[in-house]
TORDOVEX-217929 format. One record per residue (C-alpha): residue in three letters; x, y, z. Coordinates in steps of 0.1 Angstrom, whole numbers. Layout:
BEGIN
<Ala,<X,Y,Z>>
...
! end
This chain:
BEGIN
<Met,<0,0,0>>
<Val,<14,34,-10>>
<Thr,<12,59,19>>
<Glu,<11,97,16>>
<Thr,<47,99,27>>
<His,<59,72,3>>
<Lys,<40,78,-29>>
<Pro,<58,76,-62>>
<Ile,<79,107,-71>>
<Asp,<72,107,-108>>
<Cys,<50,137,-104>>
<Tyr,<81,157,-94>>
<Leu,<103,145,-123>>
<Arg,<105,151,-160>>
<Ile,<103,114,-168>>
<Asp,<105,121,-206>>
<Arg,<141,132,-200>>
<Met,<151,99,-185>>
<Pro,<175,81,-183>>
<His,<196,108,-168>>
<Ile,<232,115,-179>>
<Trp,<250,111,-146>>
<Cys,<277,85,-143>>
<Ala,<272,51,-127>>
<Gly,<278,54,-90>>
<Cys,<273,92,-89>>
<Gly,<253,103,-59>>
<Ile,<235,133,-75>>
<Gly,<204,111,-84>>
<Met,<201,101,-47>>
<Ala,<204,138,-36>>
<Thr,<177,147,-61>>
<His,<155,119,-47>>
<Ser,<159,132,-12>>
<Phe,<152,168,-24>>
<Val,<118,159,-40>>
<Arg,<109,138,-9>>
<Gly,<118,168,12>>
<Ile,<94,190,-8>>
<Glu,<67,164,-3>>
<Arg,<75,161,35>>
<Ala,<74,199,38>>
<Gly,<40,200,22>>
<Leu,<50,227,-4>>
<Asp,<29,236,-33>>
<Ala,<49,224,-63>>
<Asp,<36,254,-84>>
<Lys,<54,277,-60>>
<Val,<87,260,-60>>
<Ala,<115,274,-82>>
<Val,<148,255,-87>>
<Val,<179,274,-99>>
<Ser,<212,258,-108>>
<Gly,<245,268,-123>>
<Ile,<269,249,-145>>
<Gly,<283,215,-136>>
<Cys,<271,179,-130>>
<Thr,<248,190,-103>>
<Gly,<235,218,-124>>
<Arg,<217,192,-145>>
<Val,<192,187,-117>>
<Ala,<172,217,-128>>
<Gly,<164,200,-161>>
<Tyr,<151,168,-145>>
<Val,<127,182,-119>>
<Lys,<92,192,-128>>
<Phe,<92,226,-112>>
<Asp,<98,260,-126>>
<Ser,<135,257,-131>>
<Phe,<163,278,-144>>
<His,<197,267,-156>>
<Thr,<219,298,-152>>
<Thr,<255,307,-161>>
<His,<284,294,-142>>
<Gly,<286,307,-106>>
<Arg,<255,330,-110>>
<Ala,<228,308,-96>>
<Leu,<225,327,-63>>
<Pro,<222,363,-78>>
<Phe,<196,349,-102>>
<Ala,<177,333,-73>>
<Thr,<179,365,-54>>
<Gly,<162,384,-82>>
<Leu,<136,356,-85>>
<Lys,<128,358,-48>>
<Leu,<125,396,-47>>
<Gly,<104,396,-79>>
<Asn,<80,370,-64>>
<Pro,<84,367,-26>>
<Glu,<57,339,-25>>
<Leu,<80,315,-43>>
<Asn,<101,288,-24>>
<Val,<134,294,-42>>
<Val,<160,266,-41>>
<Val,<195,268,-55>>
<Phe,<207,232,-63>>
<Ser,<242,231,-77>>
<Gly,<278,219,-71>>
<Asp,<308,228,-50>>
<Gly,<327,243,-79>>
<Asp,<297,264,-91>>
<Ile,<287,276,-56>>
<Ala,<320,278,-37>>
<Ala,<345,287,-64>>
<Ile,<333,310,-92>>
<Gly,<301,316,-72>>
<Gly,<317,319,-38>>
<Asn,<313,357,-35>>
<His,<276,354,-42>>
<Leu,<274,327,-15>>
<Ile,<288,348,13>>
<His,<268,379,4>>
<Ser,<235,360,0>>
<Ala,<240,345,35>>
<Arg,<251,379,48>>
<Arg,<218,395,35>>
<Asn,<199,365,48>>
<Met,<180,360,15>>
<Asp,<151,338,20>>
<Met,<162,307,0>>
<Thr,<175,272,4>>
<Val,<209,263,-11>>
<Ile,<217,227,-16>>
<Cys,<254,221,-25>>
<Val,<264,187,-38>>
<Asn,<301,184,-29>>
<Asn,<321,157,-48>>
<Phe,<355,174,-41>>
<Asn,<364,182,-78>>
<Tyr,<352,196,-111>>
<Gly,<337,163,-122>>
<Met,<321,174,-155>>
<Thr,<352,190,-170>>
<Gly,<379,164,-162>>
<Gly,<383,161,-125>>
<Gln,<404,192,-116>>
<Met,<409,200,-80>>
<Gly,<384,226,-66>>
<Pro,<378,247,-35>>
<Thr,<368,217,-14>>
<Thr,<394,191,-25>>
<Pro,<409,178,7>>
<Leu,<446,182,14>>
<Glu,<466,154,-1>>
<Ala,<437,142,-23>>
<Arg,<447,136,-59>>
<Ser,<430,151,-89>>
<Thr,<439,156,-125>>
<Thr,<455,190,-116>>
<Ser,<470,177,-83>>
<Pro,<483,143,-93>>
<Tyr,<507,142,-64>>
<Gly,<482,154,-39>>
<Asn,<465,187,-32>>
<Ile,<485,213,-12>>
<Glu,<458,240,-10>>
<Tyr,<437,243,21>>
<Pro,<400,236,12>>
<Phe,<369,254,23>>
<Asn,<349,241,52>>
<Leu,<316,249,36>>
<Pro,<293,247,67>>
<Tyr,<317,271,85>>
<Leu,<318,294,55>>
<Ala,<280,296,53>>
<Ala,<275,299,91>>
<Ala,<302,326,94>>
<Ser,<285,345,66>>
<Gly,<251,346,83>>
<Ala,<232,315,73>>
<Val,<203,306,97>>
<Tyr,<202,269,89>>
<Val,<233,248,81>>
<Ala,<236,211,77>>
<Arg,<258,184,61>>
<Trp,<249,149,51>>
<Thr,<262,123,27>>
<Val,<241,104,1>>
<Leu,<244,75,25>>
<His,<222,94,50>>
<Leu,<191,97,28>>
<Gln,<165,98,55>>
<Gln,<183,124,76>>
<Leu,<190,144,44>>
<Glu,<153,143,35>>
<Arg,<142,156,69>>
<Ser,<169,183,68>>
<Ile,<158,195,34>>
<Ala,<122,197,45>>
<Glu,<133,217,76>>
<Ala,<154,241,54>>
<Leu,<127,246,29>>
<Val,<103,261,55>>
<Lys,<129,280,74>>
<Pro,<127,317,70>>
<Gly,<160,331,58>>
<Phe,<191,317,42>>
<Ser,<195,279,46>>
<Phe,<225,259,34>>
<Ile,<229,221,31>>
<Glu,<260,204,20>>
<Ile,<256,169,5>>
<Leu,<288,148,1>>
<Ser,<285,126,-30>>
<Pro,<307,101,-49>>
<Cys,<323,109,-82>>
<Pro,<337,75,-92>>
<Pro,<351,82,-127>>
<Val,<374,110,-118>>
<Tyr,<378,119,-81>>
<Gly,<371,83,-71>>
<Arg,<394,68,-96>>
<Met,<423,92,-87>>
<Asn,<419,83,-50>>
<Lys,<414,45,-52>>
<Arg,<376,47,-48>>
<Ser,<367,40,-84>>
<Lys,<332,26,-77>>
<Gly,<303,44,-61>>
<Ile,<301,16,-35>>
<Asp,<337,23,-25>>
<Glu,<328,59,-15>>
<Met,<297,47,3>>
<His,<317,23,24>>
<His,<340,53,31>>
<Tyr,<310,73,43>>
<Gln,<298,44,64>>
<Gly,<331,40,81>>
<Lys,<341,76,86>>
<Ser,<308,95,92>>
<Ile,<300,107,127>>
<Val,<266,123,134>>
<Arg,<271,153,156>>
<Asn,<240,176,156>>
<Gly,<248,210,170>>
<Ala,<286,207,163>>
<Asp,<305,239,159>>
<Pro,<309,245,122>>
<Lys,<345,256,126>>
<Glu,<353,221,138>>
<Val,<338,201,109>>
<Asp,<367,203,84>>
<Ile,<370,173,61>>
<Thr,<404,157,57>>
<Phe,<413,132,31>>
<Asp,<410,101,52>>
<Gly,<398,115,85>>
<Pro,<364,115,101>>
<Ile,<334,131,84>>
<Ile,<312,151,108>>
<Val,<276,152,96>>
<Gly,<244,166,111>>
<Lys,<225,198,116>>
<Phe,<249,224,129>>
<Val,<230,257,129>>
<Asp,<193,264,134>>
<Ile,<188,300,145>>
<Glu,<164,329,140>>
<Arg,<173,361,121>>
<Thr,<150,384,102>>
<Pro,<151,376,64>>
<Phe,<160,403,39>>
<Trp,<125,405,24>>
<Glu,<109,412,58>>
<Arg,<133,441,64>>
<Gln,<127,454,29>>
<Lys,<89,454,34>>
<Lys,<94,475,66>>
<Leu,<116,499,47>>
<Leu,<91,502,18>>
<Ala,<63,509,43>>
<Lys,<84,537,59>>
<Val,<91,552,25>>
<His,<54,550,16>>
<Glu,<44,567,49>>
<Lys,<69,595,43>>
<Lys,<56,601,8>>
<Gln,<20,602,21>>
<Ala,<29,627,48>>
! end
């Protein structure tokens, strides 16, 4: 018997575009599944959900979900989403993209969107490299990890994305892997109805490039890694959840606070301007 919380998700997907183009073992499909389940759990009106993505493997999500969706230019998903939200505040705006798109070329937009506390949910799938363009190292590649542009091991310190988002002003910050699908679904549902800027990092395998370069050439290899290394620590200080190449992976909900969203402050300002003009 199909229950209300476990009904088929075809109504949320563009089935005519299947099969998808993601590689075998990639976790983006699982992240997408948790996303649509999260929308269902949150009870959102699908006609009022807008999905914005940038360029990259994860950016393809916008083309597979049956919502109003926008595939924008590289790194510009957040400013596009900002304009969308301000143009129609009734929309539930979601940015669904990858670590390179959001934290590298789009990194400046990330910190300022969080600083302004724009009312949107950002879902960042982190596979630790630029998977679509050849497996180059990116802003989240762990120290010592190999990539096509760091064949002897990365020597650049990576971003701790939950800490970056929290320090910039995000009101909801969480991290899960694609092994933690039920927790991820619940977290996405919470973030979607949270007023203000919410950020969820999803760790996902990239078997053909990052995985192959680091002796995890199959998706199941990375899943075993998540199983052995993940530690659920809700409420952990984001500054203490750095990811090292072979160290523990701290997952959980780290931040859940209240702060007035940008749109609410803007409405108050507009009301004051209107009163002044009427005086």
